[in-house]
Structure formats: structure tokens, C-alpha cells
C-alpha positions in Angstrom: 7.4 6.7 -96.8 3.7 6.5 -95.8 3.4 3.2 -94.0 0.7 0.5 -93.7 0.5 -0.5 -90.1 -1.6 -3.0 -88.2 -2.5 -1.8 -84.7 -3.7 -3.9 -81.7 -5.3 -2.6 -78.6 -5.8 -4.8 -75.5 -5.3 -2.6 -72.5 -8.6 -3.4 -70.6 -11.8 -5.0 -71.8 -11.9 -4.3 -75.5 -10.0 -6.3 -78.0 -9.5 -4.1 -81.1 -7.5 -4.0 -84.3 -7.1 -1.4 -87.0 -5.2 -0.8 -90.2 -3.8 2.6 -91.1 -2.4 3.3 -94.6 -0.8 6.6 -95.7 -1.9 8.2 -92.5 -5.6 7.3 -93.0 -7.3 4.8 -90.6 -9.1 2.3 -92.8 -11.1 0.6 -90.1 -11.5 0.1 -86.4 -12.7 -3.4 -85.4 -13.7 -3.8 -81.7 -14.9 -6.8 -79.6 -16.4 -5.8 -76.3 -16.6 -8.0 -73.2 -20.1 -8.0 -71.6 -19.2 -10.6 -69.0 -17.8 -7.9 -66.6 -21.3 -6.3 -66.1 -22.4 -9.0 -63.7 -19.4 -8.3 -61.4 -19.8 -4.5 -61.4 -16.3 -3.9 -62.8 -13.6 -5.4 -65.0 -12.2 -8.7 -63.8 -8.6 -8.9 -65.0 -8.4 -12.6 -65.4 -11.6 -12.8 -67.4 -10.4 -9.9 -69.5 -7.2 -11.6 -70.5 -9.0 -14.8 -71.4 -11.5 -12.9 -73.6 -8.6 -11.2 -75.4 -7.1 -14.6 -76.1 -10.4 -15.7 -77.7 -10.9 -12.5 -79.7 -7.5 -11.4 -80.9 -7.1 -13.7 -83.9 -10.6 -13.2 -85.4 -10.4 -9.5 -84.7 -7.0 -9.1 -86.5 -8.2 -11.3 -89.4 -11.3 -9.2 -89.7 -9.4 -5.9 -89.7 -7.0 -7.1 -92.5 -9.9 -8.5 -94.5 -12.0 -5.3 -94.2 -9.0 -3.1 -95.2 -8.2 -5.5 -98.1 -4.7 -5.7 -96.9 -2.5 -8.8 -96.9 -0.1 -9.4 -94.0 2.7 -9.3 -96.5 1.8 -5.7 -97.3 2.3 -4.5 -93.7 5.2 -2.2 -92.9 4.9 -2.5 -89.1 2.9 -3.9 -86.2 1.8 -1.6 -83.3 0.5 -2.5 -79.9 -0.5 -0.9 -76.7 2.3 -1.2 -74.2 0.5 0.4 -71.3 -0.9 1.7 -69.1 -3.6 -1.0 -68.5 -4.2 -4.4 -67.0 -1.0 -6.6 -67.2 -2.7 -9.8 -68.3 -4.7 -8.0 -71.0 -1.6 -6.1 -72.2 0.4 -9.3 -72.4 -2.0 -10.8 -74.9 -1.8 -8.0 -77.3 2.0 -7.5 -76.9 2.7 -11.2 -77.4 0.6 -11.4 -80.5 2.1 -8.3 -82.0 5.7 -9.5 -81.3 5.0 -12.9 -82.8 3.5 -11.4 -86.0 6.2 -8.8 -86.3 8.9 -11.5 -86.0 7.1 -13.8 -88.5 6.8 -11.0 -91.0 10.3 -9.5 -90.2 8.9 -6.0 -89.9 9.3 -3.3 -87.2 7.4 -3.3 -83.9 5.9 -0.1 -82.4 5.0 0.2 -78.7 2.4 2.8 -78.1 1.5 4.7 -74.9 -2.3 4.3 -74.5 -2.9 7.7 -73.1 -1.0 9.5 -75.8 -2.9 7.5 -78.3 -6.2 8.8 -76.9 -4.9 12.4 -77.6 -3.7 11.5 -81.1 -7.2 10.2 -82.0 -7.9 13.8 -82.9 -5.8 13.3 -86.1 -7.9 10.5 -87.5 -10.6 12.7 -89.0 -11.1 16.3 -89.8 -11.1 18.9 -88.3 -7.8 18.5 -86.6 -6.4 20.8 -83.9 -3.5 23.0 -84.5 -0.4 22.9 -82.3 -0.1 23.8 -79.5 -3.4 22.7 -78.1 -4.8 21.6 -74.7 -6.3 18.2 -74.3 -8.5 17.1 -71.4 -8.0 13.3 -71.1 -10.7 11.8 -69.1 -11.2 8.0 -68.5 -11.8 5.4 -65.9 -8.2 5.4 -64.9 -6.9 8.9 -65.8 -7.8 12.6 -65.6 -5.2 14.9 -67.1 -4.8 18.3 -68.8 -2.1 17.9 -71.4 -0.3 20.6 -73.5 0.3 19.1 -76.9 3.2 20.7 -78.7 3.5 18.2 -81.5 2.5 14.5 -82.0 5.5 13.3 -80.0 5.9 16.2 -77.6 3.3 16.4 -74.8 3.4 17.8 -71.3 1.1 17.1 -68.4 -0.1 20.4 -66.8 -2.4 18.9 -64.2 -3.7 15.4 -63.2 -5.8 13.7 -60.6 -4.1 13.2 -57.2 -6.4 10.2 -56.4 -9.3 8.9 -58.4 -10.1 9.5 -62.1 -13.3 11.2 -63.1 -14.5 8.0 -64.9 -14.0 6.1 -61.7 -16.0 8.7 -59.8 -18.9 8.3 -62.3 -18.9 4.5 -62.0 -18.6 4.3 -58.2 -21.3 6.9 -57.6 -23.5 5.1 -60.0 -22.9 1.9 -58.1 -24.0 3.6 -54.9 -27.4 4.2 -56.5 -27.6 0.7 -57.9 -27.0 1.5 -61.6 -25.4 -1.2 -63.8 -21.7 -1.2 -64.7 -20.4 0.8 -66.4 -22.3 3.4 -64.6 -21.1 6.5 -66.4 -23.3 6.1 -69.5 -26.3 5.4 -67.3 -25.7 8.6 -65.3 -25.3 10.5 -68.6 -28.6 9.2 -70.0 -30.6 9.8 -66.8 -29.1 13.3 -66.5 -30.7 14.4 -69.7 -34.1 14.7 -68.1 -33.0 15.8 -64.6 -32.4 19.1 -62.8 -28.7 19.6 -62.5 -29.1 22.2 -59.7 -31.3 20.0 -57.5 -28.4 18.8 -55.2 -24.8 19.8 -54.5 -22.0 17.7 -53.2 -18.8 18.5 -51.4 -15.5 18.5 -53.3 -11.8 19.1 -52.6 -10.2 22.4 -53.7 -6.9 21.7 -55.3 -4.1 24.2 -56.0 -2.9 24.6 -59.5 -4.3 22.5 -62.3 -4.5 19.2 -60.4 -7.8 17.3 -59.6 -9.2 15.3 -56.8 -12.3 13.2 -57.0 -12.2 11.1 -53.9 -14.0 13.9 -51.8 -17.0 14.1 -54.1 -17.4 10.3 -54.0 -17.5 10.4 -50.2 -19.8 13.3 -50.1 -22.2 11.6 -52.6 -22.2 8.4 -50.5 -23.0 10.2 -47.3 -25.7 12.3 -49.0 -27.5 9.2 -50.4 -27.1 7.4 -47.0 -28.6 10.3 -45.1 -31.5 10.8 -47.5 -32.4 7.1 -47.5 -32.7 7.2 -43.7 -35.8 9.4 -44.0 -37.1 8.2 -47.4 -36.4 4.7 -48.6 -37.8 5.7 -52.0 -35.5 8.7 -52.4 -33.3 7.3 -55.1 -36.3 5.9 -57.1 -38.2 9.2 -56.9 -35.2 11.5 -57.6 -33.0 9.4 -59.9 -32.9 11.8 -62.8 -32.2 14.8 -60.6 -29.5 12.9 -58.7 -27.8 11.9 -61.9 -28.0 15.4 -63.4 -26.6 17.0 -60.2 -23.8 14.5 -59.9 -22.8 15.0 -63.5 -22.9 18.7 -63.3 -20.7 18.8 -60.2 -18.1 16.5 -61.9 -18.1 18.4 -65.1 -17.8 21.7 -63.2 -14.6 20.4 -61.6 -13.2 19.4 -65.0 -14.1 22.7 -66.7 -12.8 24.9 -63.9 -9.3 23.6 -64.3 -9.5 23.6 -68.1 -10.5 27.2 -68.1 -7.6 28.0 -65.8 -5.1 26.2 -68.1 -6.5 27.9 -71.2 -6.0 31.4 -69.7 -2.6 30.6 -68.2 -1.1 29.3 -71.4 -3.2 31.5 -73.7 -4.3 28.5 -75.8 -7.8 28.4 -77.3 -7.4 25.1 -79.2 -9.2 22.7 -76.8 -9.6 19.0 -77.2 -11.0 16.1 -75.1 -10.1 12.5 -75.2 -10.7 9.2 -73.3 -13.8 7.2 -72.5 -15.5 10.0 -70.6 -15.2 12.2 -73.7 -18.2 10.2 -75.0 -20.3 11.8 -72.2 -23.0 14.0 -73.9 -23.2 16.3 -70.9 -19.4 17.1 -71.1 -19.6 17.6 -74.8 -22.5 20.0 -74.5 -20.8 22.0 -71.7 -17.6 22.2 -73.8 -19.5 23.7 -76.7 -21.2 26.2 -74.4 -17.8 27.2 -72.8 -16.3 27.6 -76.3 -18.7 30.5 -76.9 -17.8 32.2 -73.7 -14.0 31.7 -73.9 -13.7 31.8 -77.7 -12.4 28.3 -77.9 -12.1 26.1 -80.9 -13.2 22.7 -79.5 -12.3 19.3 -80.9 -14.2 16.2 -80.0 -13.5 12.7 -81.5 -16.2 10.5 -82.9 -17.7 8.2 -80.2 -15.8 5.1 -81.5 -12.5 6.9 -81.0 -13.3 8.0 -77.4 -13.4 4.6 -75.7 -10.5 2.1 -76.0 -9.9 1.3 -79.7 -7.1 0.4 -82.1 -7.8 3.3 -84.4 -6.1 5.7 -82.0 -3.2 3.2 -81.5 -2.8 3.1 -85.3 -2.7 6.9 -85.5 0.0 7.2 -82.8 2.0 4.4 -84.5 1.9 6.3 -87.7 3.6 9.3 -86.2 6.1 7.1 -84.4 6.9 5.2 -87.6 7.7 8.5 -89.4 10.2 9.3 -86.6 11.7 5.9 -86.7 10.5 5.2 -83.1 10.6 1.4 -83.1 10.8 -1.2 -80.3 12.9 -4.3 -79.9 11.3 -7.7 -79.5 12.3 -7.9 -75.8 10.2 -4.9 -74.8 7.6 -5.8 -72.1 4.2 -4.4 -71.3 4.0 -1.9 -68.5 0.6 -1.6 -66.6 1.8 1.7 -65.1 3.6 3.1 -68.1 4.4 6.7 -67.3 3.1 9.4 -69.7 6.7 10.5 -70.5 7.4 7.1 -72.1 
């Protein structure tokens, strides 16, 4: 059976709904929350309130766009975690209520696994096994993907995620939130070799980004002591240098993993996968290391229901359903 599934994503500050039919994602409707910009980060209470406001019109829009009636649905999928508890509760509660009303199965999806499975929405698709670098504001992982439901973390951050490092360093130089896209844009016209920053050396395939944040803070502080206009006069070079250092840290471990497991199918996923600098470097490294690189469309890099729908499709085929008493888990482990 090739199911028709409605998927709901509400893990952070995007409310999203999508419909998948016969393994094809028909749409991907997203409502963003701009209110967090003035606070320099996502405010959990405001996020959950916005989800409550958006979820009904977003779901209605997704069904209307797909020309699907609720009675034609075979299952309802939702993001169980990880994410913000209040935000997750909104999506989970709505999904449970709808599944109960329609008397159809409920599918709980792991947000991070869904990011990886976004690669199966459009062609070209990676072949198993492949390595996926998952990079976001909350996670940085290298995952070995054996099949849609069999994934193994090879390395992950011991402290901060790379997306958090982008955003917090951007805040140090007074860039708006979220800072990562602003760094990426400024870096396009900067010298990536202008400045270097200290970083932690981790054994194995794990990452650490707390050290480079501290180094960046002290560097900017010391420069500003002697030149109050240092940031203004060097903003592009600062952004380019920071981005290069962070991407170097990611690629160093990814290259190690590729050699260790002899895998040349390489994918990236998560919000930072939208970073143009990272995409460019991956394409460059693919020539050196003979990789076949897979990068999702921009809309499937940030949080979205299309990826939840794709993950739910694979779970449906395996009969991986949830009971109505399942609860959201803001710290849902990757193994779940």
C-alpha cells in the first residue's frame, strides 16, 4: 500500500504541514515566526502561542493545495522531538486529535532522522550506505545511514552545535538573529584567510564548538580595544574567516569518516545545510575525494513538514505506528 499521509512539524519556530501520497511529497506549507528576531533568539512561550495560531490554517492550506480530503488520509504524522516542549505539544496534540477523529494511525517522527530522510523527497537520491552530516542550531552529527530506518551516529558535538556557534558569534558582532544567514551573506565578499581562531582538537569523529566561540569573543574584544571601528571596517573578512574556520572543522571530521568507512556517498542535512559556503566547500571536496554529494533544496534544509512526511512514509510501510498516549520528548534520543 502506498499511503496518503498528513505530516505536521512544530519543533521550534516554524509551523509546517505537508501531504505525501504514494511516496511523493505534494506540498510543504510553512509559517515562520518573525517575532523572535527582536529577542535575539527563539522564545519558547511565544513559539508555542504562534503554533496555536498557525496550525489550523496551515493544515487546511496543505490539504487544499494537495486536493486531498481528510477522509482520504491513511495516517497523521507529527514531530515527537527533539525540540521545544511547548511547541512540540501543539503539533502532537493536534495530530492526536485528528487521528482519533478520523480513526487512522498516528506516526511519531524523530526530527533529526527526518532531516536525513529529506534526501528522498527529490532526485537524485543517495544510495545506501551513505554518510550524512547533520548540522543545525541544536545538533551536529555524522550519521551512517544503512537504510531509512537504520542509522548510526559516528560522531557528534560534545557541547555546542555549529548552528549555535554561527548565531552566537554573529551576535558578538551585532548581527541580527538568526545570525548564520547574515554571516554567510557577508562572507561571500570577504577574505576567508584574514583571521584565524582557536579551536578544540577532538579525538575520533566528535566535534566541539565552544572553544572557537570563546576564541572569537576574545579576538573581537581585543581588536576593539585598539580600534572601535574594527568590526565595521572588517565585517566581511570577519564573517568569511569565521565561516571558513567552522566549515573546516566540519569537513575535517567528514573526510575522516569517509576514509574510515570507505563511503563516498555524502549528504548534508539540517538548517546549516542551507549555508552557501558549506555547499560550495562540499562540492569542492567532492572533486578531491571522489564523493557523490547530495544536498536538499533550501526548503527542505530548515525545519519543514516535507521531511516529516518522507520519514512517516517509510515508517508507515514498516507498520511503525504510535499509540495515542505517546508524549512529545524535547530530548528525544537519536536511537528512538
